[in-house]
C-alpha positions as semicolon CSV with decimal commas, in nm:
position;residue;x (nm);y (nm);z (nm)
1;X;6,481;1,461;3,242
2;X;6,254;1,685;3,037
3;X;5,915;1,704;3,216
4;X;5,734;1,777;2,889
5;X;5,892;1,473;2,722
6;X;5,793;1,251;3,015
7;X;5,437;1,385;3,007
8;X;5,411;1,317;2,634
9;X;5,557;0,968;2,674
10;X;5,286;0,867;2,921
11;X;4,994;1,068;2,783
12;X;4,848;0,752;2,625
13;X;4,894;0,388;2,704
14;X;4,937;0,210;2,370
15;X;5,314;0,248;2,325
16;X;5,376;0,213;2,698
17;X;5,181;-0,115;2,703
18;X;5,383;-0,252;2,410
19;X;5,711;-0,177;2,587
20;X;5,590;-0,341;2,907
21;X;5,470;-0,649;2,720
22;X;5,812;-0,688;2,560
23;X;5,987;-0,685;2,897
24;X;5,727;-0,917;3,046
25;X;5,722;-1,173;2,764
26;X;6,062;-1,157;2,594
27;X;6,318;-1,109;2,871
28;X;6,562;-1,394;2,918
29;X;6,683;-1,383;3,277
30;X;6,531;-1,262;3,601
31;X;6,354;-0,927;3,590
32;X;6,280;-0,666;3,854
33;X;5,903;-0,715;3,842
34;X;5,935;-1,071;3,970
35;X;6,150;-0,960;4,262
36;X;5,920;-0,671;4,355
37;X;5,619;-0,902;4,365
38;X;5,806;-1,161;4,571
39;X;5,900;-0,896;4,827
40;X;5,546;-0,763;4,846
41;X;5,409;-1,111;4,914
42;X;5,673;-1,168;5,181
43;X;5,598;-0,835;5,354
44;X;5,215;-0,858;5,331
45;X;5,173;-0,478;5,373
46;X;4,849;-0,344;5,515
47;X;4,868;-0,029;5,300
48;X;5,071;-0,017;4,978
49;X;5,148;0,286;4,760
50;X;5,254;0,235;4,398
51;X;5,435;0,551;4,281
52;X;5,435;0,594;3,906
53;X;5,163;0,331;3,880
54;X;5,142;0,344;3,501
55;X;4,898;0,087;3,365
56;X;4,819;-0,025;3,724
57;X;4,905;-0,390;3,661
58;X;5,092;-0,409;3,991
59;X;4,806;-0,242;4,179
60;X;4,547;-0,483;4,039
61;X;4,772;-0,779;4,120
62;X;4,845;-0,655;4,474
63;X;4,481;-0,587;4,548
64;X;4,399;-0,947;4,452
65;X;4,685;-1,090;4,660
66;X;4,673;-0,874;4,972
67;X;4,411;-0,805;5,235
68;X;4,518;-0,442;5,273
69;X;4,459;-0,121;5,080
70;X;4,639;-0,042;4,754
71;X;4,681;0,317;4,631
72;X;4,809;0,424;4,287
73;X;4,988;0,757;4,236
74;X;5,091;0,898;3,901
75;X;5,158;1,240;3,747
76;X;4,988;1,138;3,420
77;X;4,612;1,204;3,412
78;X;4,563;0,916;3,171
79;X;4,745;0,668;3,396
80;X;4,538;0,781;3,695
81;X;4,225;0,737;3,485
82;X;4,328;0,381;3,398
83;X;4,386;0,300;3,765
84;X;4,043;0,432;3,858
85;X;3,885;0,230;3,576
86;X;4,053;-0,079;3,721
87;X;3,889;-0,010;4,056
88;X;4,206;0,107;4,230
89;X;4,220;0,413;4,455
90;X;4,406;0,659;4,230
91;X;4,575;0,992;4,304
92;X;4,709;1,246;4,054
93;X;5,020;1,401;4,208
94;X;5,393;1,459;4,182
95;X;5,597;1,203;4,376
96;X;5,810;1,487;4,515
97;X;5,506;1,637;4,691
98;X;5,254;1,368;4,778
99;X;4,918;1,446;4,941
100;X;4,946;1,187;5,217
101;X;4,998;1,214;5,591
102;X;5,322;1,105;5,755
103;X;5,358;0,730;5,813
104;X;5,059;0,649;5,592
105;X;5,198;0,336;5,423
106;X;5,402;0,036;5,524
107;X;5,516;-0,031;5,167
108;X;5,605;0,208;4,882
109;X;5,686;0,077;4,535
110;X;5,874;0,297;4,286
111;X;5,941;0,087;3,977
112;X;6,137;0,250;3,696
113;X;6,028;0,599;3,798
114;X;6,291;0,777;4,010
115;X;6,516;0,853;3,712
116;X;6,237;1,069;3,566
117;X;6,317;1,350;3,811
118;X;6,648;1,543;3,812
119;X;6,682;1,529;4,191
120;X;6,549;1,191;4,307
121;X;6,645;1,259;4,668
122;X;6,346;1,491;4,695
123;X;6,117;1,203;4,604
124;X;6,306;0,957;4,825
125;X;6,261;1,195;5,120
126;X;5,886;1,196;5,048
127;X;5,885;0,815;5,046
128;X;6,052;0,818;5,386
129;X;5,795;1,066;5,515
130;X;5,491;0,861;5,414
131;X;5,642;0,528;5,522
132;X;5,597;0,387;5,870
133;X;5,911;0,349;6,082
134;X;5,945;-0,017;5,981
135;X;5,815;0,040;5,628
136;X;5,957;-0,108;5,308
137;X;6,061;0,077;4,991
138;X;6,097;-0,126;4,670
139;X;6,267;0,079;4,399
140;X;6,390;-0,040;4,059
141;X;6,579;0,135;3,783
142;X;6,807;0,086;3,484
143;X;7,183;0,098;3,439
144;X;7,407;0,372;3,306
145;X;7,614;0,105;3,132
146;X;7,443;0,103;2,791
147;X;7,738;-0,017;2,580
148;X;7,581;-0,355;2,495
149;X;7,255;-0,188;2,394
150;X;7,430;0,075;2,182
151;X;7,633;-0,193;2,002
152;X;7,318;-0,397;1,939
153;X;7,142;-0,095;1,787
154;X;7,446;-0,016;1,571
155;X;7,454;-0,373;1,444
156;X;7,081;-0,368;1,373
157;X;7,104;-0,055;1,159
158;X;7,455;-0,121;1,023
159;X;7,591;0,209;1,152
160;X;7,841;0,344;1,402
161;X;7,740;0,320;1,771
162;X;7,570;0,625;1,915
163;X;7,743;0,819;2,196
164;X;7,670;0,704;2,548
165;X;7,356;0,854;2,699
166;X;7,385;1,098;2,992
167;X;7,382;0,919;3,329
168;X;7,048;0,858;3,494
169;X;6,967;1,061;3,804
170;X;6,884;0,732;3,982
171;X;7,056;0,424;3,844
172;X;7,200;0,083;3,919
173;X;7,531;0,257;3,973
174;X;7,426;0,535;4,215
175;X;7,088;0,426;4,351
176;X;7,213;0,240;4,656
177;X;7,425;0,535;4,773
178;X;7,131;0,773;4,731
179;X;6,903;0,546;4,932
180;X;7,158;0,498;5,210
181;X;7,132;0,869;5,284
182;X;6,774;0,805;5,398
183;X;6,757;0,436;5,500
184;X;6,974;0,243;5,746
185;X;6,967;-0,075;5,539
186;X;6,958;-0,106;5,160
187;X;6,974;-0,431;4,964
188;X;7,068;-0,408;4,597
189;X;6,974;-0,691;4,361
190;X;7,117;-0,667;4,010
191;X;6,913;-0,824;3,732
192;X;7,119;-0,908;3,425
193;X;6,886;-1,009;3,144
194;X;6,838;-0,958;2,771
195;X;6,545;-0,890;2,542
196;X;6,519;-1,157;2,271
197;X;6,276;-1,090;1,986
198;X;6,144;-1,407;1,819
199;X;6,048;-1,235;1,493
200;X;6,127;-0,922;1,295
201;X;5,763;-0,816;1,329
202;X;5,782;-0,821;1,708
203;X;6,100;-0,615;1,699
204;X;5,933;-0,359;1,473
205;X;5,642;-0,331;1,717
206;X;5,886;-0,262;1,997
207;X;6,085;0,000;1,805
208;X;5,763;0,179;1,710
209;X;5,681;0,199;2,081
210;X;6,007;0,377;2,167
211;X;5,948;0,755;2,177
212;X;6,296;0,846;2,052
213;X;6,334;0,563;1,800
214;X;5,990;0,502;1,649
215;X;6,085;0,668;1,319
216;X;6,354;0,404;1,273
217;X;6,106;0,115;1,268
218;X;6,095;0,122;0,887
219;X;6,467;0,048;0,873
220;X;6,449;-0,269;1,083
């Protein structure tokens, strides 16, 4: 993953918010956010760390639902600023080198973030370090199998399918094995769902919010 591209992608929140709204409102099938929140409520952590906190929606929700402390960590200054504006304790740092003491948290959440680094094991080792001995890590990611998505894009633009993307550093296919190098027990839950756009206008909004595809919105 190109660090400069990631930094540019999350420098402002408008496009990011549009992408999140699409997955929150238009997904047909169970999504990872629902499962993460269910597990947090079941665990009732006293101190929760959200790594790659983004717009801080999860932090705000967790702070309202839990009695414990909630901390947001992100490498984007703007995302940290948003967390602070929401009243959440916010830290600007790289997840591979976090400024926390050992065993500081009993729950770490890493939603759709580990694939942003080329060697996710470095970050996973940091999660282990800051977690208590009986702590819980909740990590979500995407799949390397993008054939359905590539065919859908080809159909939308009436063109040949694009080549498959390079594999993610942390994915549905390899994530469990990477985690088992650091945790005794890992449960994998696969979420098979689809994005269904009710109108052409909503699809255009989504395409405009995609960093690598926004120029194609006029062809939708």
